[in-house]
C-alpha positions as YAML, in Angstrom:
chain: A
units: angstrom
residues:
- id: 1
  name: UNK
  ca: [-54.33, -32.29, 6.48]
- id: 2
  name: UNK
  ca: [-50.72, -30.60, 6.05]
- id: 3
  name: UNK
  ca: [-50.60, -29.37, 10.05]
- id: 4
  name: UNK
  ca: [-46.53, -30.73, 10.99]
- id: 5
  name: UNK
  ca: [-46.52, -29.34, 14.53]
- id: 6
  name: UNK
  ca: [-44.65, -31.57, 16.88]
- id: 7
  name: UNK
  ca: [-42.40, -33.02, 14.04]
- id: 8
  name: UNK
  ca: [-38.98, -31.24, 14.00]
- id: 9
  name: UNK
  ca: [-37.29, -30.22, 11.32]
- id: 10
  name: UNK
  ca: [-37.52, -33.20, 8.72]
- id: 11
  name: UNK
  ca: [-35.21, -33.95, 5.89]
- id: 12
  name: UNK
  ca: [-35.20, -31.71, 3.13]
- id: 13
  name: UNK
  ca: [-35.76, -34.81, 0.57]
- id: 14
  name: UNK
  ca: [-36.45, -38.57, 0.76]
- id: 15
  name: UNK
  ca: [-39.42, -38.01, 3.83]
- id: 16
  name: UNK
  ca: [-43.31, -37.78, 3.56]
- id: 17
  name: UNK
  ca: [-45.64, -36.88, 5.97]
- id: 18
  name: UNK
  ca: [-49.62, -37.35, 5.42]
- id: 19
  name: UNK
  ca: [-52.12, -37.04, 8.41]
- id: 20
  name: UNK
  ca: [-55.61, -38.11, 7.49]
- id: 21
  name: UNK
  ca: [-59.09, -37.31, 9.25]
- id: 22
  name: UNK
  ca: [-60.91, -40.15, 10.94]
- id: 23
  name: UNK
  ca: [-64.01, -41.63, 10.36]
- id: 24
  name: UNK
  ca: [-66.76, -38.72, 10.60]
- id: 25
  name: UNK
  ca: [-68.61, -41.30, 13.42]
- id: 26
  name: UNK
  ca: [-64.83, -41.37, 15.46]
- id: 27
  name: UNK
  ca: [-63.65, -37.48, 14.75]
- id: 28
  name: UNK
  ca: [-64.14, -36.79, 18.61]
- id: 29
  name: UNK
  ca: [-62.12, -40.24, 19.76]
- id: 30
  name: UNK
  ca: [-59.54, -39.97, 16.78]
- id: 31
  name: UNK
  ca: [-57.57, -37.15, 16.37]
- id: 32
  name: UNK
  ca: [-56.20, -38.31, 12.50]
- id: 33
  name: UNK
  ca: [-54.20, -40.53, 10.84]
- id: 34
  name: UNK
  ca: [-50.46, -41.15, 10.06]
- id: 35
  name: UNK
  ca: [-48.57, -41.97, 7.80]
- id: 36
  name: UNK
  ca: [-45.01, -41.39, 7.59]
- id: 37
  name: UNK
  ca: [-42.13, -42.78, 4.64]
- id: 38
  name: UNK
  ca: [-39.07, -42.20, 4.13]
- id: 39
  name: UNK
  ca: [-36.27, -43.40, 1.59]
- id: 40
  name: UNK
  ca: [-33.16, -42.01, 1.83]
- id: 41
  name: UNK
  ca: [-29.78, -42.13, -0.17]
- id: 42
  name: UNK
  ca: [-27.23, -45.27, 0.40]
- id: 43
  name: UNK
  ca: [-24.91, -44.17, 3.59]
- id: 44
  name: UNK
  ca: [-27.07, -41.77, 4.81]
- id: 45
  name: UNK
  ca: [-28.95, -40.91, 8.30]
- id: 46
  name: UNK
  ca: [-31.38, -38.89, 9.75]
- id: 47
  name: UNK
  ca: [-32.12, -38.28, 13.33]
- id: 48
  name: UNK
  ca: [-35.90, -37.48, 12.98]
- id: 49
  name: UNK
  ca: [-36.93, -35.74, 16.99]
- id: 50
  name: UNK
  ca: [-40.76, -35.53, 17.31]
- id: 51
  name: UNK
  ca: [-42.35, -33.58, 19.99]
- id: 52
  name: UNK
  ca: [-45.34, -35.83, 21.01]
- id: 53
  name: UNK
  ca: [-49.04, -34.02, 21.47]
- id: 54
  name: UNK
  ca: [-49.96, -35.77, 25.40]
- id: 55
  name: UNK
  ca: [-51.66, -38.49, 23.25]
- id: 56
  name: UNK
  ca: [-51.00, -42.60, 23.14]
- id: 57
  name: UNK
  ca: [-50.06, -43.62, 19.11]
- id: 58
  name: UNK
  ca: [-50.76, -46.83, 17.81]
- id: 59
  name: UNK
  ca: [-49.81, -48.58, 14.37]
- id: 60
  name: UNK
  ca: [-47.38, -50.55, 12.45]
- id: 61
  name: UNK
  ca: [-43.95, -49.61, 10.70]
- id: 62
  name: UNK
  ca: [-41.26, -50.80, 9.79]
- id: 63
  name: UNK
  ca: [-40.25, -51.36, 13.24]
- id: 64
  name: UNK
  ca: [-43.24, -53.66, 13.78]
- id: 65
  name: UNK
  ca: [-46.45, -53.17, 15.51]
- id: 66
  name: UNK
  ca: [-46.51, -50.34, 18.37]
- id: 67
  name: UNK
  ca: [-48.73, -48.63, 21.09]
- id: 68
  name: UNK
  ca: [-46.76, -45.61, 22.50]
- id: 69
  name: UNK
  ca: [-48.04, -44.14, 25.95]
- id: 70
  name: UNK
  ca: [-47.28, -40.34, 26.33]
- id: 71
  name: UNK
  ca: [-44.06, -39.60, 26.09]
- id: 72
  name: UNK
  ca: [-42.48, -36.81, 28.71]
- id: 73
  name: UNK
  ca: [-39.35, -35.85, 26.26]
- id: 74
  name: UNK
  ca: [-38.70, -35.15, 22.74]
- id: 75
  name: UNK
  ca: [-38.61, -38.87, 20.30]
- id: 76
  name: UNK
  ca: [-35.88, -39.56, 18.33]
- id: 77
  name: UNK
  ca: [-35.60, -41.93, 16.02]
- id: 78
  name: UNK
  ca: [-32.83, -42.42, 13.54]
- id: 79
  name: UNK
  ca: [-34.03, -43.24, 10.14]
- id: 80
  name: UNK
  ca: [-31.79, -44.90, 7.74]
- id: 81
  name: UNK
  ca: [-32.75, -45.64, 4.09]
- id: 82
  name: UNK
  ca: [-36.34, -47.04, 2.90]
- id: 83
  name: UNK
  ca: [-38.90, -47.38, 5.61]
- id: 84
  name: UNK
  ca: [-42.45, -46.15, 6.64]
- id: 85
  name: UNK
  ca: [-45.42, -45.95, 9.90]
- id: 86
  name: UNK
  ca: [-48.29, -46.34, 9.77]
- id: 87
  name: UNK
  ca: [-50.62, -44.70, 12.88]
- id: 88
  name: UNK
  ca: [-53.54, -43.25, 14.48]
- id: 89
  name: UNK
  ca: [-53.46, -40.68, 17.16]
- id: 90
  name: UNK
  ca: [-56.11, -40.82, 19.74]
- id: 91
  name: UNK
  ca: [-57.78, -37.79, 21.47]
- id: 92
  name: UNK
  ca: [-55.94, -36.82, 24.81]
- id: 93
  name: UNK
  ca: [-57.36, -38.34, 27.97]
- id: 94
  name: UNK
  ca: [-59.75, -40.95, 25.99]
- id: 95
  name: UNK
  ca: [-57.55, -44.22, 25.33]
- id: 96
  name: UNK
  ca: [-58.65, -45.42, 29.22]
- id: 97
  name: UNK
  ca: [-62.02, -45.04, 27.96]
- id: 98
  name: UNK
  ca: [-61.57, -47.90, 24.78]
- id: 99
  name: UNK
  ca: [-58.42, -49.26, 27.14]
- id: 100
  name: UNK
  ca: [-58.60, -52.50, 28.30]
- id: 101
  name: UNK
  ca: [-58.96, -53.74, 31.87]
- id: 102
  name: UNK
  ca: [-59.60, -50.18, 32.46]
- id: 103
  name: UNK
  ca: [-55.79, -49.15, 31.86]
- id: 104
  name: UNK
  ca: [-54.54, -45.46, 33.44]
- id: 105
  name: UNK
  ca: [-52.76, -43.35, 31.27]
- id: 106
  name: UNK
  ca: [-50.57, -43.00, 34.07]
- id: 107
  name: UNK
  ca: [-49.63, -46.83, 33.36]
- id: 108
  name: UNK
  ca: [-48.87, -46.03, 29.73]
- id: 109
  name: UNK
  ca: [-46.57, -42.98, 30.05]
- id: 110
  name: UNK
  ca: [-43.02, -43.67, 27.97]
- id: 111
  name: UNK
  ca: [-44.44, -47.00, 27.43]
- id: 112
  name: UNK
  ca: [-44.35, -49.30, 24.22]
- id: 113
  name: UNK
  ca: [-47.70, -51.65, 24.62]
- id: 114
  name: UNK
  ca: [-48.25, -54.43, 22.81]
- id: 115
  name: UNK
  ca: [-52.00, -54.43, 21.63]
- id: 116
  name: UNK
  ca: [-52.56, -57.24, 23.90]
- id: 117
  name: UNK
  ca: [-52.14, -54.77, 26.97]
- id: 118
  name: UNK
  ca: [-53.70, -52.29, 25.66]
- id: 119
  name: UNK
  ca: [-57.01, -53.23, 24.20]
- id: 120
  name: UNK
  ca: [-56.76, -57.19, 24.82]
- id: 121
  name: UNK
  ca: [-58.01, -60.13, 22.88]
- id: 122
  name: UNK
  ca: [-59.72, -57.35, 20.25]
- id: 123
  name: UNK
  ca: [-56.01, -56.25, 20.12]
- id: 124
  name: UNK
  ca: [-54.63, -58.90, 19.72]
- id: 125
  name: UNK
  ca: [-56.70, -60.12, 16.80]
- id: 126
  name: UNK
  ca: [-55.83, -57.09, 15.43]
- id: 127
  name: UNK
  ca: [-52.34, -57.31, 15.71]
- id: 128
  name: UNK
  ca: [-53.08, -60.39, 13.64]
- id: 129
  name: UNK
  ca: [-54.55, -58.76, 10.76]
- id: 130
  name: UNK
  ca: [-52.70, -55.39, 10.76]
- id: 131
  name: UNK
  ca: [-49.33, -56.55, 9.37]
- id: 132
  name: UNK
  ca: [-51.34, -57.87, 6.01]
- id: 133
  name: UNK
  ca: [-53.59, -55.06, 5.76]
- id: 134
  name: UNK
  ca: [-51.92, -53.24, 3.01]
- id: 135
  name: UNK
  ca: [-52.11, -50.01, 1.67]
- id: 136
  name: UNK
  ca: [-52.54, -47.71, 4.31]
- id: 137
  name: UNK
  ca: [-56.78, -47.20, 3.63]
- id: 138
  name: UNK
  ca: [-57.28, -50.73, 4.94]
- id: 139
  name: UNK
  ca: [-54.68, -50.47, 7.43]
- id: 140
  name: UNK
  ca: [-57.06, -47.50, 8.80]
- id: 141
  name: UNK
  ca: [-60.08, -49.58, 8.22]
- id: 142
  name: UNK
  ca: [-58.56, -52.37, 10.72]
- id: 143
  name: UNK
  ca: [-58.13, -49.66, 13.34]
- id: 144
  name: UNK
  ca: [-60.84, -48.00, 13.26]
- id: 145
  name: UNK
  ca: [-63.38, -51.24, 13.61]
- id: 146
  name: UNK
  ca: [-61.16, -51.34, 16.62]
- id: 147
  name: UNK
  ca: [-62.06, -47.88, 17.86]
- id: 148
  name: UNK
  ca: [-65.68, -48.65, 17.37]
- id: 149
  name: UNK
  ca: [-66.23, -52.02, 18.96]
- id: 150
  name: UNK
  ca: [-63.69, -50.96, 22.33]
- id: 151
  name: UNK
  ca: [-65.77, -47.47, 22.59]
- id: 152
  name: UNK
  ca: [-69.40, -49.10, 22.39]
- id: 153
  name: UNK
  ca: [-68.60, -51.82, 25.35]
- id: 154
  name: UNK
  ca: [-68.40, -48.68, 27.83]
- id: 155
  name: UNK
  ca: [-71.06, -45.88, 28.55]
- id: 156
  name: UNK
  ca: [-69.29, -42.45, 27.86]
- id: 157
  name: UNK
  ca: [-67.27, -41.22, 30.30]
- id: 158
  name: UNK
  ca: [-67.72, -37.70, 31.61]
- id: 159
  name: UNK
  ca: [-64.53, -37.11, 33.41]
- id: 160
  name: UNK
  ca: [-62.38, -38.60, 30.51]
- id: 161
  name: UNK
  ca: [-64.76, -35.82, 27.96]
- id: 162
  name: UNK
  ca: [-63.70, -33.21, 30.71]
- id: 163
  name: UNK
  ca: [-59.95, -34.11, 30.70]
- id: 164
  name: UNK
  ca: [-59.82, -33.95, 26.97]
- id: 165
  name: UNK
  ca: [-61.37, -30.42, 26.64]
- id: 166
  name: UNK
  ca: [-58.63, -29.34, 29.57]
- id: 167
  name: UNK
  ca: [-56.01, -30.64, 27.03]
- id: 168
  name: UNK
  ca: [-57.77, -29.07, 24.06]
- id: 169
  name: UNK
  ca: [-58.05, -25.53, 25.57]
- id: 170
  name: UNK
  ca: [-54.47, -26.07, 26.49]
- id: 171
  name: UNK
  ca: [-53.34, -26.79, 23.04]
- id: 172
  name: UNK
  ca: [-55.64, -23.82, 21.58]
- id: 173
  name: UNK
  ca: [-54.12, -21.05, 24.14]
- id: 174
  name: UNK
  ca: [-50.22, -21.39, 24.52]
- id: 175
  name: UNK
  ca: [-49.92, -18.25, 26.05]
- id: 176
  name: UNK
  ca: [-51.31, -19.88, 29.41]
- id: 177
  name: UNK
  ca: [-48.54, -20.86, 31.57]
- id: 178
  name: UNK
  ca: [-49.96, -21.58, 35.34]
- id: 179
  name: UNK
  ca: [-51.44, -24.74, 36.44]
- id: 180
  name: UNK
  ca: [-53.95, -22.98, 39.09]
- id: 181
  name: UNK
  ca: [-55.13, -20.30, 35.56]
- id: 182
  name: UNK
  ca: [-56.12, -23.64, 33.99]
- id: 183
  name: UNK
  ca: [-57.94, -25.51, 36.69]
- id: 184
  name: UNK
  ca: [-59.76, -22.24, 37.65]
- id: 185
  name: UNK
  ca: [-60.87, -22.04, 34.24]
- id: 186
  name: UNK
  ca: [-62.62, -25.49, 34.59]
- id: 187
  name: UNK
  ca: [-63.70, -24.87, 37.96]
- id: 188
  name: UNK
  ca: [-61.21, -27.37, 39.12]
- id: 189
  name: UNK
  ca: [-58.77, -27.72, 42.33]
- id: 190
  name: UNK
  ca: [-55.19, -27.93, 40.97]
- id: 191
  name: UNK
  ca: [-54.97, -31.14, 43.07]
- id: 192
  name: UNK
  ca: [-58.44, -32.37, 40.91]
- id: 193
  name: UNK
  ca: [-57.01, -31.39, 37.68]
- id: 194
  name: UNK
  ca: [-53.42, -33.62, 38.25]
- id: 195
  name: UNK
  ca: [-55.48, -36.63, 39.94]
- id: 196
  name: UNK
  ca: [-58.16, -36.03, 36.64]
- id: 197
  name: UNK
  ca: [-54.63, -35.85, 34.52]
- id: 198
  name: UNK
  ca: [-52.62, -39.16, 35.93]
- id: 199
  name: UNK
  ca: [-56.05, -40.90, 35.34]
- id: 200
  name: UNK
  ca: [-56.21, -40.18, 31.97]
- id: 201
  name: UNK
  ca: [-53.76, -37.85, 30.41]
- id: 202
  name: UNK
  ca: [-50.63, -39.33, 31.63]
- id: 203
  name: UNK
  ca: [-48.69, -35.96, 31.96]
- id: 204
  name: UNK
  ca: [-49.38, -33.67, 34.52]
- id: 205
  name: UNK
  ca: [-50.80, -30.27, 33.47]
- id: 206
  name: UNK
  ca: [-47.54, -28.43, 34.07]
- id: 207
  name: UNK
  ca: [-45.87, -31.03, 31.25]
- id: 208
  name: UNK
  ca: [-49.01, -30.34, 28.89]
- id: 209
  name: UNK
  ca: [-48.57, -26.52, 29.59]
- id: 210
  name: UNK
  ca: [-45.12, -26.89, 28.92]
- id: 211
  name: UNK
  ca: [-45.93, -28.98, 25.58]
- id: 212
  name: UNK
  ca: [-48.42, -27.19, 24.27]
- id: 213
  name: UNK
  ca: [-45.22, -23.76, 24.73]
- id: 214
  name: UNK
  ca: [-43.26, -25.64, 22.89]
- id: 215
  name: UNK
  ca: [-45.10, -26.57, 20.17]
- id: 216
  name: UNK
  ca: [-45.95, -22.81, 19.79]
- id: 217
  name: UNK
  ca: [-42.47, -21.95, 20.16]
- id: 218
  name: UNK
  ca: [-41.50, -23.94, 17.72]
- id: 219
  name: UNK
  ca: [-44.12, -22.94, 15.08]
- id: 220
  name: UNK
  ca: [-42.53, -19.16, 15.82]
- id: 221
  name: UNK
  ca: [-39.14, -19.82, 15.34]
- id: 222
  name: UNK
  ca: [-39.52, -21.47, 12.16]
- id: 223
  name: UNK
  ca: [-42.00, -18.91, 10.66]
- id: 224
  name: UNK
  ca: [-39.05, -16.42, 12.33]
- id: 225
  name: UNK
  ca: [-42.26, -14.65, 14.17]
- id: 226
  name: UNK
  ca: [-40.17, -12.31, 16.68]
- id: 227
  name: UNK
  ca: [-37.46, -12.25, 18.53]
- id: 228
  name: UNK
  ca: [-35.97, -14.27, 20.92]
- id: 229
  name: UNK
  ca: [-36.64, -11.53, 23.29]
- id: 230
  name: UNK
  ca: [-40.79, -11.68, 22.17]
- id: 231
  name: UNK
  ca: [-40.65, -14.92, 22.26]
- id: 232
  name: UNK
  ca: [-40.12, -15.14, 25.70]
- id: 233
  name: UNK
  ca: [-42.53, -12.44, 26.91]
- id: 234
  name: UNK
  ca: [-45.02, -13.84, 24.67]
- id: 235
  name: UNK
  ca: [-45.20, -17.38, 26.16]
- id: 236
  name: UNK
  ca: [-44.50, -16.40, 29.80]
- id: 237
  name: UNK
  ca: [-41.06, -17.62, 30.79]
- id: 238
  name: UNK
  ca: [-38.90, -15.64, 32.74]
- id: 239
  name: UNK
  ca: [-36.51, -14.45, 30.83]
- id: 240
  name: UNK
  ca: [-35.06, -14.58, 27.26]
- id: 241
  name: UNK
  ca: [-32.34, -17.66, 28.58]
- id: 242
  name: UNK
  ca: [-34.73, -19.25, 30.18]
- id: 243
  name: UNK
  ca: [-36.75, -19.59, 27.15]
- id: 244
  name: UNK
  ca: [-33.89, -20.16, 24.76]
- id: 245
  name: UNK
  ca: [-32.52, -23.37, 27.90]
- id: 246
  name: UNK
  ca: [-35.89, -24.61, 27.31]
- id: 247
  name: UNK
  ca: [-36.40, -24.64, 23.36]
- id: 248
  name: UNK
  ca: [-32.86, -26.35, 23.25]
- id: 249
  name: UNK
  ca: [-33.91, -29.30, 25.61]
- id: 250
  name: UNK
  ca: [-37.16, -29.64, 23.97]
- id: 251
  name: UNK
  ca: [-35.54, -29.24, 20.15]
- id: 252
  name: UNK
  ca: [-31.58, -30.18, 20.14]
- id: 253
  name: UNK
  ca: [-31.07, -26.66, 18.84]
- id: 254
  name: UNK
  ca: [-31.34, -23.31, 20.49]
- id: 255
  name: UNK
  ca: [-33.97, -20.84, 18.45]
- id: 256
  name: UNK
  ca: [-30.93, -19.07, 16.31]
- id: 257
  name: UNK
  ca: [-29.54, -22.67, 14.70]
- id: 258
  name: UNK
  ca: [-33.22, -24.39, 14.30]
- id: 259
  name: UNK
  ca: [-33.85, -25.58, 11.35]
- id: 260
  name: UNK
  ca: [-30.42, -24.74, 10.07]
- id: 261
  name: UNK
  ca: [-28.86, -27.80, 8.16]
- id: 262
  name: UNK
  ca: [-29.73, -31.97, 9.66]
- id: 263
  name: UNK
  ca: [-31.70, -32.29, 12.66]
- id: 264
  name: UNK
  ca: [-28.67, -33.55, 15.21]
- id: 265
  name: UNK
  ca: [-29.34, -35.18, 18.81]
- id: 266
  name: UNK
  ca: [-28.36, -32.78, 21.73]
- id: 267
  name: UNK
  ca: [-25.92, -34.54, 23.72]
...
């Protein structure tokens, strides 16, 4: 899988991102597995930005085990020397269906959970085994075994599936800018949509709409597709200045400077 959407300006050398499809029986629950590795020159460092999707990610890497809830802002990591991370992205809206003790998505927002907090005794057992998994395929197999056990423990949740469909629709059509329009398309009131997202997604509908537009903006700017004015109009921003400010806040660079030279954190 070559899609790098959400990853902001990786270094030109010494950085590798791979994405792998899950087992067919888990395709509805897992978006993909990912593997990031870096090997930078001595003394070099790179601040790697990620504009995350509205999803929970879990895995292990140079900094240890992690279960990251959905993030409201850009996630910046300073890379030095050599390191790696292996992770799994759970499909938007579906984490509560496999979480321990009815953990709702909003309780994970901007948080790093332990495997036990996220998945209970099943997660604690995985946390013991995962650091010694070895090669990435063995790591993925252990994670998928956990996903299967957690999914089998509960019947399908129609509301979670609805939340997932709404998020997928938003991501597929980034030019939609109004929460009311999204709600109407799915026969919901705006308030009902907000409650659905609070429980199952962990970000508000407005935040997911904004993230989708910015993902699309980054892709188009990277491809040189249109001027700032064109992009502002196509993506539903009030004007070019509004678009440029949103882009700069999200990526750390203006549209005209994005992708030029090392990525740095906006201060």
